[in-house]
Rosetta silent file (secondary structure, phi, psi, omega in degrees, C-alpha in Angstrom):
SEQUENCE: XXXXXXXXXXXXXXXXXXXXXXXXXXXXXXXXXXXXXXXXXXXXXXXXXXXXXXXXXXXXXXXXXXXXXXXXXXXXXXXXXXXXXXXXXXXXXXXXXXXXXXXXXXXXXXXXXXX
SCORE:     score description
SCORE:     0.000 S_00000001
   1 L     0.000  142.797  179.062  139.223   89.141   96.945 S_00000001
   2 L   -85.452  170.347 -175.030  139.702   91.600   94.090 S_00000001
   3 H   -66.156  -31.967  177.495  136.849   93.035   92.060 S_00000001
   4 H   -63.654  -46.592  179.697  137.571   90.790   89.031 S_00000001
   5 H   -65.823  -30.799  178.171  137.276   87.641   91.116 S_00000001
   6 H   -67.674  -23.720 -177.620  134.091   89.033   92.690 S_00000001
   7 H   -77.058  -25.564 -173.972  132.548   89.262   89.204 S_00000001
   8 L  -120.214  163.356  172.246  132.964   85.548   88.439 S_00000001
   9 L   -63.948  168.990  179.495  132.491   82.252   90.276 S_00000001
  10 L   -63.512  146.672  177.058  135.452   80.764   92.115 S_00000001
  11 L   -61.185  146.966  177.344  138.228   79.226   90.029 S_00000001
  12 L  -107.708  -11.907 -178.617  138.024   75.480   89.473 S_00000001
  13 L  -156.685  163.614 -178.722  141.608   74.965   88.324 S_00000001
  14 L   -76.566  143.883 -179.340  144.997   76.646   88.262 S_00000001
  15 H   -57.652  -30.059 -178.813  145.868   79.086   85.463 S_00000001
  16 H   -70.378   -5.383  177.467  148.981   77.028   84.630 S_00000001
  17 H  -104.454    6.162 -177.188  146.674   74.240   83.390 S_00000001
  18 L   -62.933  -50.759  179.367  144.795   76.458   80.917 S_00000001
  19 L  -122.606  114.436 -172.660  146.873   75.491   77.841 S_00000001
  20 L  -119.190  -38.486 -173.525  148.725   72.180   78.222 S_00000001
  21 L   -66.689  132.051 -177.207  149.090   70.255   74.964 S_00000001
  22 H   -53.389  -39.969  179.610  152.495   70.950   73.344 S_00000001
  23 H   -63.929  -38.845 -179.369  150.967   71.594   69.895 S_00000001
  24 H   -75.573  -33.262  174.280  148.553   74.134   71.386 S_00000001
  25 H   -60.668  -47.225  179.157  151.291   75.778   73.459 S_00000001
  26 H   -62.013  -40.280  178.765  153.290   76.278   70.250 S_00000001
  27 H   -63.801  -39.236  177.651  150.198   77.636   68.451 S_00000001
  28 H   -64.601  -43.590 -179.740  149.655   80.158   71.279 S_00000001
  29 H   -62.019  -36.763  177.760  153.290   81.263   71.149 S_00000001
  30 L   -77.356   -7.602 -178.887  152.945   81.822   67.375 S_00000001
  31 L    85.683    9.428 -179.182  149.758   83.844   67.983 S_00000001
  32 L   -88.085  -17.792  178.218  147.551   81.276   66.240 S_00000001
  33 L  -118.086  120.499 -177.879  145.744   80.234   69.438 S_00000001
  34 L  -130.308    4.534  179.816  144.018   82.990   71.394 S_00000001
  35 E  -140.019  151.835  173.607  141.160   81.124   73.072 S_00000001
  36 E  -145.528  123.249  176.050  140.661   78.138   75.343 S_00000001
  37 E   -97.243  135.948  179.103  137.311   76.695   76.334 S_00000001
  38 E  -139.852  159.943  177.491  137.077   74.789   79.589 S_00000001
  39 L   -82.257   -3.269  177.131  134.251   73.472   81.727 S_00000001
  40 L  -137.720 -178.362 -179.677  135.583   75.524   84.629 S_00000001
  41 L   -97.469  123.331 -179.762  137.370   78.778   85.343 S_00000001
  42 L  -109.714  -22.733 -176.776  141.156   78.683   85.063 S_00000001
  43 L  -153.458  145.892  173.834  141.939   82.411   84.758 S_00000001
  44 L  -100.916  152.629  175.676  140.334   85.765   85.393 S_00000001
  45 L   -54.129  136.448 -179.013  140.770   88.728   83.018 S_00000001
  46 L    94.342  -16.180  177.842  144.025   90.531   83.768 S_00000001
  47 L   -76.033  148.198  179.936  145.788   87.461   85.137 S_00000001
  48 E  -113.232  155.918  176.335  149.073   86.486   83.558 S_00000001
  49 E  -152.303  167.885  179.540  150.660   83.130   82.837 S_00000001
  50 E  -123.894  144.528  172.021  153.650   81.776   80.938 S_00000001
  51 E  -125.618  113.543 -177.094  154.019   79.173   78.226 S_00000001
  52 L    50.861   47.212  178.519  157.655   78.164   77.681 S_00000001
  53 L    68.873    9.141  176.324  158.773   81.403   79.359 S_00000001
  54 E   -97.301  125.848 -177.610  156.575   83.526   77.051 S_00000001
  55 E   -79.312  139.977  176.492  154.195   85.797   79.013 S_00000001
  56 E  -130.012  157.295  175.933  150.454   85.804   78.284 S_00000001
  57 E  -130.662  135.604  174.805  147.543   87.739   79.714 S_00000001
  58 E   -76.636  123.095 -176.016  143.931   86.621   79.996 S_00000001
  59 E  -101.975  -20.008 -179.289  141.880   89.355   78.300 S_00000001
  60 E  -160.103  152.990  175.281  138.347   88.006   78.728 S_00000001
  61 E  -137.086  117.308 -172.655  136.291   85.312   80.413 S_00000001
  62 E  -132.520  137.689  173.054  132.887   84.590   78.875 S_00000001
  63 E   -82.516  130.991 -173.757  130.216   81.963   79.509 S_00000001
  64 E  -145.072  147.560  171.712  129.316   80.419   76.152 S_00000001
  65 E   -79.903  143.334  175.961  127.288   77.566   74.676 S_00000001
  66 H   -56.548  -36.363 -179.344  129.335   75.064   72.670 S_00000001
  67 H   -65.686  -14.856  178.971  126.867   75.634   69.835 S_00000001
  68 H   -93.859    1.739 -175.088  127.894   79.296   69.680 S_00000001
  69 L   -65.854  -55.931  177.926  131.554   78.497   69.084 S_00000001
  70 H    71.582  176.339 -178.894  131.573   78.404   65.260 S_00000001
  71 H   -62.810  -42.425 -178.892  134.445   78.098   62.803 S_00000001
  72 H   -62.565  -39.501  177.740  136.156   81.307   63.976 S_00000001
  73 H   -64.684  -40.986  178.474  136.148   80.022   67.557 S_00000001
  74 H   -63.245  -40.878  178.380  137.657   76.694   66.505 S_00000001
  75 H   -66.291  -39.472  177.502  140.428   78.509   64.624 S_00000001
  76 H   -67.459  -20.835  174.453  141.073   80.742   67.666 S_00000001
  77 L   -79.583  -12.637  179.648  141.379   77.485   69.654 S_00000001
  78 L   100.396   17.447 -178.450  144.176   76.455   67.287 S_00000001
  79 L  -113.786  155.634 -177.778  142.233   73.998   65.097 S_00000001
  80 L   -69.713  -29.696 -176.512  141.663   73.983   61.335 S_00000001
  81 L  -158.528  166.707  175.600  137.881   73.693   61.674 S_00000001
  82 H   -63.299  -38.217  178.925  135.012   73.207   64.093 S_00000001
  83 H   -61.646  -43.240  178.657  134.766   69.598   62.928 S_00000001
  84 H   -63.498  -41.772  177.889  138.445   68.975   63.798 S_00000001
  85 H   -62.506  -50.165 -178.886  137.943   70.554   67.241 S_00000001
  86 H   -59.788  -44.536 -179.617  134.770   68.550   67.914 S_00000001
  87 H   -60.885  -41.909  179.941  136.387   65.276   66.782 S_00000001
  88 H   -67.089  -45.220 -179.942  139.363   65.803   69.087 S_00000001
  89 H   -59.288  -44.668 -179.151  137.224   66.746   72.103 S_00000001
  90 H   -68.593  -32.648  176.705  135.046   63.669   71.635 S_00000001
  91 H   -70.613  -35.650 -179.638  138.117   61.428   71.213 S_00000001
  92 H   -72.984  -33.006 -175.967  139.673   62.849   74.404 S_00000001
  93 L  -114.184   80.277 -177.975  136.485   62.447   76.458 S_00000001
  94 L   -55.115  136.032  179.008  135.259   58.923   75.749 S_00000001
  95 L    85.840   -8.148  178.806  131.511   58.554   76.150 S_00000001
  96 L   -81.429  145.453  172.520  130.887   62.285   75.834 S_00000001
  97 L  -112.760  155.798  179.731  128.444   63.553   73.236 S_00000001
  98 L   -80.036  111.556 -179.172  128.595   66.965   71.582 S_00000001
  99 L  -110.802  108.532 -176.718  125.873   68.997   73.259 S_00000001
 100 L   -60.654  -23.010 -179.912  125.395   72.370   71.583 S_00000001
 101 L   -90.988   -4.550  179.046  123.678   73.685   74.724 S_00000001
 102 L   -62.731  135.476  179.608  126.523   72.677   77.060 S_00000001
 103 E   -93.114  135.927  176.700  127.977   75.733   78.780 S_00000001
 104 E  -130.768  165.223  173.742  131.721   76.307   78.850 S_00000001
 105 E  -100.814  121.074  177.781  133.978   79.120   79.988 S_00000001
 106 E   -92.028  116.454  175.765  135.730   80.843   77.097 S_00000001
 107 E  -101.203  121.464  174.547  139.129   82.219   78.149 S_00000001
 108 E  -103.280  143.280 -178.997  140.609   84.734   75.694 S_00000001
 109 E  -151.220  167.193  176.189  144.283   85.600   75.935 S_00000001
 110 E  -149.726  162.727  174.634  147.170   87.187   74.086 S_00000001
 111 E   -63.076  134.183  179.924  150.901   87.388   74.368 S_00000001
 112 L   -80.379  -15.679 -178.958  151.747   89.989   76.992 S_00000001
 113 L   -94.663   10.264  177.077  154.967   90.906   75.193 S_00000001
 114 L  -113.403  157.342 -176.755  153.140   92.035   72.034 S_00000001
 115 L   -68.642    0.000    0.000  151.455   95.372   71.401 S_00000001
């Protein structure tokens, strides 16, 4: 195991599943989406992945409360507002409630072909 993986818990999913929705893939390619929150670890800092043949690199992995996300975080997720993000998450996960204390893994990334 490398030192990055030693710093974090074991991955729960493959890096190629980090950003899946076509609208969000397009937003990432345009540079409008630079974050993805998940309930597990999909990528370690320094790992690379591709979206439609465009290379990306994971730049950070941070444990965060949903309540700490804020408007800037929602925009970095590719949404117009925190309310729009919250509404979509709750629609996707029927029966889920928005728990501000719920912990998620924040994956930050950028295009690897940009400066």
